[in-house]
Kinemage of the C-alpha trace (Angstrom):
@kinemage 1
@onewidth
@group {chain A} dominant
@subgroup {mainchain}
@vectorlist {calphas} color= white
{ca unk a 1} P -19.215 -85.034 -0.131
{ca unk a 2} L -19.437 -83.291 -3.391
{ca unk a 3} L -22.816 -82.515 -2.851
{ca unk a 4} L -22.096 -80.658 0.306
{ca unk a 5} L -19.056 -78.467 -1.386
{ca unk a 6} L -21.637 -77.638 -4.292
{ca unk a 7} L -24.116 -76.466 -1.538
{ca unk a 8} L -21.575 -74.434 0.367
{ca unk a 9} L -20.226 -72.681 -2.926
{ca unk a 10} L -23.998 -72.052 -3.766
{ca unk a 11} L -25.128 -70.927 -0.258
{ca unk a 12} L -21.872 -68.247 -0.509
{ca unk a 13} L -22.388 -67.149 -4.154
{ca unk a 14} L -26.194 -66.218 -3.020
{ca unk a 15} L -25.005 -64.427 -0.002
{ca unk a 16} L -22.599 -62.578 -2.092
{ca unk a 17} L -25.004 -61.884 -4.647
{ca unk a 18} L -27.547 -60.168 -2.316
{ca unk a 19} L -24.881 -58.094 -0.404
{ca unk a 20} L -24.225 -56.542 -4.071
{ca unk a 21} L -27.234 -54.501 -3.886
{ca unk a 22} L -26.144 -51.379 -6.452
{ca unk a 23} L -25.612 -48.255 -3.618
{ca unk a 24} L -28.553 -45.994 -5.256
{ca unk a 25} L -31.271 -48.870 -4.200
{ca unk a 26} L -29.806 -49.393 -0.767
{ca unk a 27} L -29.640 -45.264 -0.746
{ca unk a 28} L -33.697 -45.686 -1.802
{ca unk a 29} L -33.902 -48.212 0.995
{ca unk a 30} L -32.537 -45.742 4.040
{ca unk a 31} L -34.609 -43.071 2.251
{ca unk a 32} L -37.940 -44.659 2.844
{ca unk a 33} L -36.936 -46.030 6.155
{ca unk a 34} L -36.240 -42.334 7.436
{ca unk a 35} L -39.189 -40.887 5.622
{ca unk a 36} L -41.258 -43.308 7.629
{ca unk a 37} L -39.870 -42.031 10.330
{ca unk a 38} L -39.695 -38.775 9.886
{ca unk a 39} L -43.369 -38.334 9.354
{ca unk a 40} L -43.804 -40.171 13.228
{ca unk a 41} L -42.281 -36.908 14.258
{ca unk a 42} L -38.801 -38.015 14.912
{ca unk a 43} L -36.236 -36.164 12.638
{ca unk a 44} L -33.235 -37.294 14.855
{ca unk a 45} L -33.721 -40.745 14.147
{ca unk a 46} L -34.819 -40.030 10.491
{ca unk a 47} L -31.580 -38.214 10.169
{ca unk a 48} L -30.090 -41.371 11.293
{ca unk a 49} L -31.467 -43.337 8.162
{ca unk a 50} L -30.612 -40.258 5.845
{ca unk a 51} L -26.955 -39.972 6.491
{ca unk a 52} L -26.975 -43.886 6.116
{ca unk a 53} L -28.256 -43.553 2.822
{ca unk a 54} L -25.439 -41.017 1.806
{ca unk a 55} L -23.258 -43.315 2.548
{ca unk a 56} L -24.172 -44.739 -0.769
{ca unk a 57} L -25.229 -41.829 -2.659
{ca unk a 58} L -23.734 -38.781 -1.423
{ca unk a 59} L -25.615 -36.821 -4.168
{ca unk a 60} L -29.312 -38.050 -3.606
{ca unk a 61} L -30.770 -35.237 -3.702
{ca unk a 62} L -34.042 -36.011 -1.835
{ca unk a 63} L -31.705 -37.294 0.905
{ca unk a 64} L -29.643 -34.322 1.050
{ca unk a 65} L -32.986 -32.071 1.391
{ca unk a 66} L -34.916 -34.103 3.877
{ca unk a 67} L -31.625 -33.994 5.974
{ca unk a 68} L -31.910 -30.090 5.518
{ca unk a 69} L -35.697 -30.301 6.904
{ca unk a 70} L -34.229 -32.503 10.127
{ca unk a 71} L -31.538 -29.829 10.491
{ca unk a 72} L -34.289 -27.045 10.068
{ca unk a 73} L -36.341 -29.051 12.675
{ca unk a 74} L -33.578 -28.439 14.689
{ca unk a 75} L -33.429 -25.075 14.085
{ca unk a 76} L -29.679 -25.645 13.076
{ca unk a 77} L -29.971 -22.940 10.022
{ca unk a 78} L -26.823 -22.976 8.628
{ca unk a 79} L -26.218 -26.696 8.720
{ca unk a 80} L -30.128 -26.644 7.167
{ca unk a 81} L -28.466 -24.356 4.488
{ca unk a 82} L -25.381 -26.569 3.621
{ca unk a 83} L -28.015 -29.403 3.063
{ca unk a 84} L -30.648 -27.598 0.491
{ca unk a 85} L -27.501 -26.279 -1.196
{ca unk a 86} L -26.277 -29.316 -1.879
{ca unk a 87} L -29.717 -30.935 -2.835
{ca unk a 88} L -29.957 -27.932 -5.486
{ca unk a 89} L -26.433 -28.461 -6.461
{ca unk a 90} L -27.801 -32.404 -6.992
{ca unk a 91} L -31.055 -31.330 -8.946
{ca unk a 92} L -31.154 -27.178 -9.737
{ca unk a 93} L -35.028 -27.877 -10.162
{ca unk a 94} L -35.593 -28.726 -6.631
{ca unk a 95} L -37.832 -25.739 -6.110
{ca unk a 96} L -38.864 -27.059 -2.452
{ca unk a 97} L -34.827 -26.945 -1.471
{ca unk a 98} L -35.110 -23.502 -2.532
{ca unk a 99} L -37.971 -22.803 -0.257
{ca unk a 100} L -36.867 -24.036 2.508
{ca unk a 101} L -33.098 -22.637 2.243
{ca unk a 102} L -35.103 -19.038 1.952
{ca unk a 103} L -36.752 -19.794 5.084
{ca unk a 104} L -33.723 -20.366 6.921
{ca unk a 105} L -32.495 -17.299 5.434
{ca unk a 106} L -35.292 -15.296 6.780
{ca unk a 107} L -34.895 -17.284 10.513
{ca unk a 108} L -31.630 -15.922 10.188
{ca unk a 109} L -32.726 -11.998 8.956
{ca unk a 110} L -30.952 -11.995 5.697
{ca unk a 111} L -34.039 -10.729 3.614
{ca unk a 112} L -31.802 -10.396 0.213
{ca unk a 113} L -31.111 -14.164 0.384
{ca unk a 114} L -34.288 -15.406 1.728
{ca unk a 115} L -35.810 -13.146 -1.398
{ca unk a 116} L -33.336 -14.847 -3.851
{ca unk a 117} L -34.198 -18.378 -3.217
{ca unk a 118} L -38.274 -17.491 -2.866
{ca unk a 119} L -38.284 -16.091 -6.449
{ca unk a 120} L -36.468 -18.521 -7.522
{ca unk a 121} L -38.747 -21.212 -6.135
{ca unk a 122} L -41.490 -19.145 -7.753
{ca unk a 123} L -39.518 -19.007 -11.291
{ca unk a 124} L -39.321 -23.457 -11.242
{ca unk a 125} L -43.000 -23.607 -9.990
{ca unk a 126} L -43.489 -23.452 -6.777
{ca unk a 127} L -47.174 -22.855 -5.838
{ca unk a 128} L -48.550 -20.213 -3.251
{ca unk a 129} L -45.388 -17.964 -3.260
{ca unk a 130} L -47.113 -15.070 -3.848
{ca unk a 131} L -47.177 -13.812 0.054
{ca unk a 132} L -43.006 -14.661 0.114
{ca unk a 133} L -42.311 -12.669 -2.773
{ca unk a 134} L -44.404 -9.764 -2.586
{ca unk a 135} L -42.180 -8.086 -0.588
{ca unk a 136} L -39.106 -9.084 -2.404
{ca unk a 137} L -39.137 -7.325 -5.830
């Protein structure tokens, strides 16, 4: 009987320990799952995984950036801009977030904002920006 109680307590402690994965690790798991789905050209289901990850770490810059990419795929540029802005706030050196936000502003026909973001992406070291910024100066 004592052995049974010991085993039961051991199992309960084991289950509790497994369920206590740090939030950052859970966010990374959902990021990885979402990326695998995104690369299969399924942004709708990738976004589901990214949203799950953001529940664990709402400032995860890559989850925010990839969520923006999903919304850009849906042509929902305003929502994409919101996610890119959050990604930039989380990681001010995220030059791809600046670049993609600039793309969204371009699609929304706001040349000043697109140029500002493209110039920032260029200043942060994003490659191949010459064609984007040549008319911005």
